[in-house]
C-alpha positions as protocol buffer text, in pm:
chain_id: "A"
residue {
  index: 1
  type: UNK
  ca { x: -4480 y: 4104 z: 12347 }
}
residue {
  index: 2
  type: UNK
  ca { x: -4745 y: 4179 z: 12527 }
}
residue {
  index: 3
  type: UNK
  ca { x: -4731 y: 4290 z: 12910 }
}
residue {
  index: 4
  type: UNK
  ca { x: -5061 y: 4159 z: 13093 }
}
residue {
  index: 5
  type: UNK
  ca { x: -5076 y: 4388 z: 13409 }
}
residue {
  index: 6
  type: UNK
  ca { x: -5338 y: 4183 z: 13663 }
}
residue {
  index: 7
  type: UNK
  ca { x: -5381 y: 4277 z: 13987 }
}
residue {
  index: 8
  type: UNK
  ca { x: -5715 y: 4402 z: 14241 }
}
residue {
  index: 9
  type: UNK
  ca { x: -5911 y: 4661 z: 14190 }
}
residue {
  index: 10
  type: UNK
  ca { x: -5689 y: 4934 z: 14286 }
}
residue {
  index: 11
  type: UNK
  ca { x: -5398 y: 4760 z: 14250 }
}
residue {
  index: 12
  type: UNK
  ca { x: -5155 y: 4971 z: 14032 }
}
residue {
  index: 13
  type: UNK
  ca { x: -5222 y: 4873 z: 13764 }
}
residue {
  index: 14
  type: UNK
  ca { x: -5281 y: 5142 z: 13562 }
}
residue {
  index: 15
  type: UNK
  ca { x: -5041 y: 5371 z: 13702 }
}
residue {
  index: 16
  type: UNK
  ca { x: -4792 y: 5104 z: 13629 }
}
residue {
  index: 17
  type: UNK
  ca { x: -4891 y: 5017 z: 13268 }
}
residue {
  index: 18
  type: UNK
  ca { x: -4851 y: 5440 z: 13148 }
}
residue {
  index: 19
  type: UNK
  ca { x: -4543 y: 5443 z: 13360 }
}
residue {
  index: 20
  type: UNK
  ca { x: -4413 y: 5136 z: 13149 }
}
residue {
  index: 21
  type: UNK
  ca { x: -4546 y: 5344 z: 12852 }
}
residue {
  index: 22
  type: UNK
  ca { x: -4349 y: 5696 z: 12932 }
}
residue {
  index: 23
  type: UNK
  ca { x: -4044 y: 5509 z: 12967 }
}
residue {
  index: 24
  type: UNK
  ca { x: -4093 y: 5187 z: 12691 }
}
residue {
  index: 25
  type: UNK
  ca { x: -4008 y: 5383 z: 12316 }
}
residue {
  index: 26
  type: UNK
  ca { x: -4241 y: 5262 z: 12099 }
}
residue {
  index: 27
  type: UNK
  ca { x: -4526 y: 5111 z: 12322 }
}
residue {
  index: 28
  type: UNK
  ca { x: -4908 y: 5093 z: 12351 }
}
residue {
  index: 29
  type: UNK
  ca { x: -5146 y: 5083 z: 12609 }
}
residue {
  index: 30
  type: UNK
  ca { x: -5449 y: 4897 z: 12490 }
}
residue {
  index: 31
  type: UNK
  ca { x: -5735 y: 4882 z: 12768 }
}
residue {
  index: 32
  type: UNK
  ca { x: -5974 y: 4556 z: 12785 }
}
residue {
  index: 33
  type: UNK
  ca { x: -6158 y: 4755 z: 13025 }
}
residue {
  index: 34
  type: UNK
  ca { x: -6261 y: 4960 z: 12766 }
}
residue {
  index: 35
  type: UNK
  ca { x: -6439 y: 4690 z: 12572 }
}
residue {
  index: 36
  type: UNK
  ca { x: -6652 y: 4577 z: 12819 }
}
residue {
  index: 37
  type: UNK
  ca { x: -6784 y: 4974 z: 12869 }
}
residue {
  index: 38
  type: UNK
  ca { x: -6856 y: 4959 z: 12522 }
}
residue {
  index: 39
  type: UNK
  ca { x: -7079 y: 4654 z: 12516 }
}
residue {
  index: 40
  type: UNK
  ca { x: -7211 y: 4829 z: 12880 }
}
residue {
  index: 41
  type: UNK
  ca { x: -7346 y: 5116 z: 12643 }
}
residue {
  index: 42
  type: UNK
  ca { x: -7513 y: 4872 z: 12405 }
}
residue {
  index: 43
  type: UNK
  ca { x: -7680 y: 4702 z: 12668 }
}
residue {
  index: 44
  type: UNK
  ca { x: -7984 y: 4913 z: 12884 }
}
residue {
  index: 45
  type: UNK
  ca { x: -7832 y: 4984 z: 13209 }
}
residue {
  index: 46
  type: UNK
  ca { x: -8049 y: 4704 z: 13417 }
}
residue {
  index: 47
  type: UNK
  ca { x: -7891 y: 4417 z: 13221 }
}
residue {
  index: 48
  type: UNK
  ca { x: -7551 y: 4546 z: 13296 }
}
residue {
  index: 49
  type: UNK
  ca { x: -7349 y: 4310 z: 13499 }
}
residue {
  index: 50
  type: UNK
  ca { x: -7005 y: 4214 z: 13514 }
}
residue {
  index: 51
  type: UNK
  ca { x: -6903 y: 4279 z: 13192 }
}
residue {
  index: 52
  type: UNK
  ca { x: -6620 y: 3955 z: 13229 }
}
residue {
  index: 53
  type: UNK
  ca { x: -6940 y: 3740 z: 13243 }
}
residue {
  index: 54
  type: UNK
  ca { x: -7003 y: 3809 z: 12891 }
}
residue {
  index: 55
  type: UNK
  ca { x: -6872 y: 3571 z: 12635 }
}
residue {
  index: 56
  type: UNK
  ca { x: -6842 y: 3882 z: 12346 }
}
residue {
  index: 57
  type: UNK
  ca { x: -6626 y: 4104 z: 12600 }
}
residue {
  index: 58
  type: UNK
  ca { x: -6359 y: 3765 z: 12661 }
}
residue {
  index: 59
  type: UNK
  ca { x: -6385 y: 3696 z: 12227 }
}
residue {
  index: 60
  type: UNK
  ca { x: -6358 y: 4081 z: 12195 }
}
residue {
  index: 61
  type: UNK
  ca { x: -6057 y: 4147 z: 12370 }
}
residue {
  index: 62
  type: UNK
  ca { x: -5858 y: 3912 z: 12228 }
}
residue {
  index: 63
  type: UNK
  ca { x: -5949 y: 3992 z: 11865 }
}
residue {
  index: 64
  type: UNK
  ca { x: -5854 y: 4344 z: 11957 }
}
residue {
  index: 65
  type: UNK
  ca { x: -5497 y: 4266 z: 12145 }
}
residue {
  index: 66
  type: UNK
  ca { x: -5441 y: 3991 z: 11826 }
}
residue {
  index: 67
  type: UNK
  ca { x: -5505 y: 4221 z: 11569 }
}
residue {
  index: 68
  type: UNK
  ca { x: -5234 y: 4485 z: 11794 }
}
residue {
  index: 69
  type: UNK
  ca { x: -5013 y: 4231 z: 11849 }
}
residue {
  index: 70
  type: UNK
  ca { x: -4992 y: 4173 z: 11489 }
}
residue {
  index: 71
  type: UNK
  ca { x: -5005 y: 4517 z: 11361 }
}
residue {
  index: 72
  type: UNK
  ca { x: -4832 y: 4742 z: 11584 }
}
residue {
  index: 73
  type: UNK
  ca { x: -4438 y: 4709 z: 11617 }
}
residue {
  index: 74
  type: UNK
  ca { x: -4378 y: 4745 z: 11977 }
}
residue {
  index: 75
  type: UNK
  ca { x: -4459 y: 4632 z: 12322 }
}
residue {
  index: 76
  type: UNK
  ca { x: -4840 y: 4646 z: 12381 }
}
residue {
  index: 77
  type: UNK
  ca { x: -4954 y: 4653 z: 12778 }
}
residue {
  index: 78
  type: UNK
  ca { x: -5292 y: 4580 z: 12890 }
}
residue {
  index: 79
  type: UNK
  ca { x: -5378 y: 4597 z: 13248 }
}
residue {
  index: 80
  type: UNK
  ca { x: -5682 y: 4441 z: 13357 }
}
residue {
  index: 81
  type: UNK
  ca { x: -5825 y: 4248 z: 13631 }
}
residue {
  index: 82
  type: UNK
  ca { x: -5883 y: 3864 z: 13561 }
}
residue {
  index: 83
  type: UNK
  ca { x: -5917 y: 3610 z: 13839 }
}
residue {
  index: 84
  type: UNK
  ca { x: -6153 y: 3372 z: 13698 }
}
residue {
  index: 85
  type: UNK
  ca { x: -5932 y: 3092 z: 13539 }
}
residue {
  index: 86
  type: UNK
  ca { x: -6155 y: 3006 z: 13292 }
}
residue {
  index: 87
  type: UNK
  ca { x: -6149 y: 3397 z: 13235 }
}
residue {
  index: 88
  type: UNK
  ca { x: -5845 y: 3376 z: 13200 }
}
residue {
  index: 89
  type: UNK
  ca { x: -5756 y: 3079 z: 13025 }
}
residue {
  index: 90
  type: UNK
  ca { x: -6007 y: 3208 z: 12770 }
}
residue {
  index: 91
  type: UNK
  ca { x: -5833 y: 3577 z: 12711 }
}
residue {
  index: 92
  type: UNK
  ca { x: -5457 y: 3575 z: 12818 }
}
residue {
  index: 93
  type: UNK
  ca { x: -5449 y: 3181 z: 12765 }
}
residue {
  index: 94
  type: UNK
  ca { x: -5595 y: 3205 z: 12435 }
}
residue {
  index: 95
  type: UNK
  ca { x: -5346 y: 3487 z: 12327 }
}
residue {
  index: 96
  type: UNK
  ca { x: -5065 y: 3284 z: 12412 }
}
residue {
  index: 97
  type: UNK
  ca { x: -5230 y: 2974 z: 12203 }
}
residue {
  index: 98
  type: UNK
  ca { x: -5275 y: 3146 z: 11911 }
}
residue {
  index: 99
  type: UNK
  ca { x: -4831 y: 3196 z: 11951 }
}
residue {
  index: 100
  type: UNK
  ca { x: -4811 y: 3567 z: 12093 }
}
residue {
  index: 101
  type: UNK
  ca { x: -4536 y: 3658 z: 12346 }
}
residue {
  index: 102
  type: UNK
  ca { x: -4708 y: 3712 z: 12651 }
}
residue {
  index: 103
  type: UNK
  ca { x: -4595 y: 3810 z: 12972 }
}
residue {
  index: 104
  type: UNK
  ca { x: -4859 y: 3812 z: 13322 }
}
residue {
  index: 105
  type: UNK
  ca { x: -4791 y: 3975 z: 13603 }
}
residue {
  index: 106
  type: UNK
  ca { x: -5013 y: 3984 z: 13886 }
}
residue {
  index: 107
  type: UNK
  ca { x: -4967 y: 4335 z: 14159 }
}
residue {
  index: 108
  type: UNK
  ca { x: -5034 y: 4181 z: 14476 }
}
residue {
  index: 109
  type: UNK
  ca { x: -5050 y: 4387 z: 14835 }
}
residue {
  index: 110
  type: UNK
  ca { x: -5210 y: 4356 z: 15162 }
}
residue {
  index: 111
  type: UNK
  ca { x: -5571 y: 4399 z: 15200 }
}
residue {
  index: 112
  type: UNK
  ca { x: -5524 y: 4750 z: 15415 }
}
residue {
  index: 113
  type: UNK
  ca { x: -5321 y: 4808 z: 15099 }
}
residue {
  index: 114
  type: UNK
  ca { x: -5577 y: 4788 z: 14843 }
}
residue {
  index: 115
  type: UNK
  ca { x: -5846 y: 4991 z: 15049 }
}
residue {
  index: 116
  type: UNK
  ca { x: -5610 y: 5299 z: 15117 }
}
residue {
  index: 117
  type: UNK
  ca { x: -5567 y: 5336 z: 14741 }
}
residue {
  index: 118
  type: UNK
  ca { x: -5881 y: 5298 z: 14665 }
}
residue {
  index: 119
  type: UNK
  ca { x: -5979 y: 5548 z: 14901 }
}
residue {
  index: 120
  type: UNK
  ca { x: -5667 y: 5762 z: 14794 }
}
residue {
  index: 121
  type: UNK
  ca { x: -5778 y: 5764 z: 14430 }
}
residue {
  index: 122
  type: UNK
  ca { x: -6137 y: 5827 z: 14475 }
}
residue {
  index: 123
  type: UNK
  ca { x: -6314 y: 6161 z: 14501 }
}
residue {
  index: 124
  type: UNK
  ca { x: -6568 y: 6072 z: 14619 }
}
residue {
  index: 125
  type: UNK
  ca { x: -6516 y: 5812 z: 14883 }
}
residue {
  index: 126
  type: UNK
  ca { x: -6507 y: 5423 z: 14931 }
}
residue {
  index: 127
  type: UNK
  ca { x: -6853 y: 5379 z: 14875 }
}
residue {
  index: 128
  type: UNK
  ca { x: -6833 y: 5450 z: 14571 }
}
residue {
  index: 129
  type: UNK
  ca { x: -6545 y: 5202 z: 14494 }
}
residue {
  index: 130
  type: UNK
  ca { x: -6796 y: 5004 z: 14600 }
}
residue {
  index: 131
  type: UNK
  ca { x: -6758 y: 4741 z: 14316 }
}
residue {
  index: 132
  type: UNK
  ca { x: -6417 y: 4725 z: 14359 }
}
residue {
  index: 133
  type: UNK
  ca { x: -6411 y: 4688 z: 14753 }
}
residue {
  index: 134
  type: UNK
  ca { x: -6648 y: 4365 z: 14737 }
}
residue {
  index: 135
  type: UNK
  ca { x: -6372 y: 4215 z: 14521 }
}
residue {
  index: 136
  type: UNK
  ca { x: -6099 y: 4295 z: 14651 }
}
residue {
  index: 137
  type: UNK
  ca { x: -6052 y: 3964 z: 14906 }
}
residue {
  index: 138
  type: UNK
  ca { x: -6151 y: 3720 z: 14640 }
}
residue {
  index: 139
  type: UNK
  ca { x: -5893 y: 3914 z: 14367 }
}
residue {
  index: 140
  type: UNK
  ca { x: -5623 y: 3885 z: 14662 }
}
residue {
  index: 141
  type: UNK
  ca { x: -5690 y: 3498 z: 14676 }
}
residue {
  index: 142
  type: UNK
  ca { x: -5750 y: 3438 z: 14329 }
}
residue {
  index: 143
  type: UNK
  ca { x: -5450 y: 3589 z: 14256 }
}
residue {
  index: 144
  type: UNK
  ca { x: -5226 y: 3430 z: 14487 }
}
residue {
  index: 145
  type: UNK
  ca { x: -5256 y: 3070 z: 14284 }
}
residue {
  index: 146
  type: UNK
  ca { x: -4984 y: 3001 z: 14068 }
}
residue {
  index: 147
  type: UNK
  ca { x: -5158 y: 3052 z: 13729 }
}
residue {
  index: 148
  type: UNK
  ca { x: -5106 y: 3394 z: 13755 }
}
residue {
  index: 149
  type: UNK
  ca { x: -4776 y: 3439 z: 13829 }
}
residue {
  index: 150
  type: UNK
  ca { x: -4519 y: 3646 z: 13831 }
}
residue {
  index: 151
  type: UNK
  ca { x: -4647 y: 3817 z: 14116 }
}
residue {
  index: 152
  type: UNK
  ca { x: -4514 y: 4128 z: 14235 }
}
residue {
  index: 153
  type: UNK
  ca { x: -4543 y: 4279 z: 14613 }
}
residue {
  index: 154
  type: UNK
  ca { x: -4623 y: 4640 z: 14593 }
}
residue {
  index: 155
  type: UNK
  ca { x: -4668 y: 4699 z: 14942 }
}
residue {
  index: 156
  type: UNK
  ca { x: -4355 y: 4919 z: 15026 }
}
residue {
  index: 157
  type: UNK
  ca { x: -4247 y: 4972 z: 14672 }
}
residue {
  index: 158
  type: UNK
  ca { x: -4372 y: 5235 z: 14468 }
}
residue {
  index: 159
  type: UNK
  ca { x: -4500 y: 5272 z: 14081 }
}
residue {
  index: 160
  type: UNK
  ca { x: -4123 y: 5361 z: 13920 }
}
residue {
  index: 161
  type: UNK
  ca { x: -4039 y: 5050 z: 14123 }
}
residue {
  index: 162
  type: UNK
  ca { x: -4312 y: 4820 z: 14003 }
}
residue {
  index: 163
  type: UNK
  ca { x: -4226 y: 4916 z: 13619 }
}
residue {
  index: 164
  type: UNK
  ca { x: -3908 y: 4866 z: 13666 }
}
residue {
  index: 165
  type: UNK
  ca { x: -3904 y: 4492 z: 13779 }
}
residue {
  index: 166
  type: UNK
  ca { x: -4181 y: 4391 z: 13546 }
}
residue {
  index: 167
  type: UNK
  ca { x: -3925 y: 4539 z: 13255 }
}
residue {
  index: 168
  type: UNK
  ca { x: -3646 y: 4377 z: 13428 }
}
residue {
  index: 169
  type: UNK
  ca { x: -3858 y: 4035 z: 13408 }
}
residue {
  index: 170
  type: UNK
  ca { x: -4005 y: 4091 z: 13105 }
}
residue {
  index: 171
  type: UNK
  ca { x: -3637 y: 4140 z: 12890 }
}
residue {
  index: 172
  type: UNK
  ca { x: -3696 y: 4529 z: 12777 }
}
residue {
  index: 173
  type: UNK
  ca { x: -3510 y: 4828 z: 12863 }
}
residue {
  index: 174
  type: UNK
  ca { x: -3650 y: 5148 z: 12982 }
}
residue {
  index: 175
  type: UNK
  ca { x: -3542 y: 5542 z: 12949 }
}
residue {
  index: 176
  type: UNK
  ca { x: -3398 y: 5611 z: 13294 }
}
residue {
  index: 177
  type: UNK
  ca { x: -3638 y: 5808 z: 13584 }
}
residue {
  index: 178
  type: UNK
  ca { x: -3555 y: 6121 z: 13516 }
}
residue {
  index: 179
  type: UNK
  ca { x: -3882 y: 6250 z: 13716 }
}
residue {
  index: 180
  type: UNK
  ca { x: -3822 y: 6434 z: 14082 }
}
residue {
  index: 181
  type: UNK
  ca { x: -4066 y: 6324 z: 14364 }
}
residue {
  index: 182
  type: UNK
  ca { x: -4284 y: 6621 z: 14295 }
}
residue {
  index: 183
  type: UNK
  ca { x: -4286 y: 6579 z: 13938 }
}
residue {
  index: 184
  type: UNK
  ca { x: -4414 y: 6192 z: 13946 }
}
residue {
  index: 185
  type: UNK
  ca { x: -4703 y: 6263 z: 14200 }
}
residue {
  index: 186
  type: UNK
  ca { x: -4867 y: 6511 z: 13962 }
}
residue {
  index: 187
  type: UNK
  ca { x: -4771 y: 6272 z: 13651 }
}
residue {
  index: 188
  type: UNK
  ca { x: -4971 y: 6009 z: 13859 }
}
residue {
  index: 189
  type: UNK
  ca { x: -5212 y: 6221 z: 13970 }
}
residue {
  index: 190
  type: UNK
  ca { x: -5278 y: 6307 z: 13619 }
}
residue {
  index: 191
  type: UNK
  ca { x: -5341 y: 5976 z: 13476 }
}
residue {
  index: 192
  type: UNK
  ca { x: -5547 y: 5888 z: 13793 }
}
residue {
  index: 193
  type: UNK
  ca { x: -5774 y: 6186 z: 13683 }
}
residue {
  index: 194
  type: UNK
  ca { x: -5771 y: 6077 z: 13355 }
}
residue {
  index: 195
  type: UNK
  ca { x: -5893 y: 5738 z: 13416 }
}
residue {
  index: 196
  type: UNK
  ca { x: -6192 y: 5804 z: 13689 }
}
residue {
  index: 197
  type: UNK
  ca { x: -6405 y: 5572 z: 13615 }
}
residue {
  index: 198
  type: UNK
  ca { x: -6852 y: 5703 z: 13617 }
}
residue {
  index: 199
  type: UNK
  ca { x: -7093 y: 5472 z: 13581 }
}
């Protein structure tokens, strides 16, 4: 099974993915963003744009996830924002077409909630997050579409609760959450630091 976690930038995808991974034995996180970063590193800086526009990214994501799904004996978790319907069809849709069990979830929240989360995750303020901030409205609008269901509202629930809703819907069993409030915050802070994006 592939659990694809969609949502706006700053919507909690990565945190949710690693919460699922922590509590789901045998699971693995495969981040499609890494395929894009690899393509960017192969290009001069002045030619880099949103890597999702590259056919190589969309094909590469399908090839990598197809390989992992065929060879790995466990749930695969992919946290990635994809809001363009054609690109969604070429990634999530294509994986379904070739026979994989893909469970897709879109994490939604109010604009103010997403901006607050972006502010909290950035060491340099929202100016460093301009790519994400510029796309908040379009992401939230697109992801409300029925093709991007199942939707999970995250304004008033924490990461453990989001992970549990995904697990319940996907029919997988998570281990009990043994973290207290402080340990949970520290764990999520560590995940955040490990996934800081530096241009």
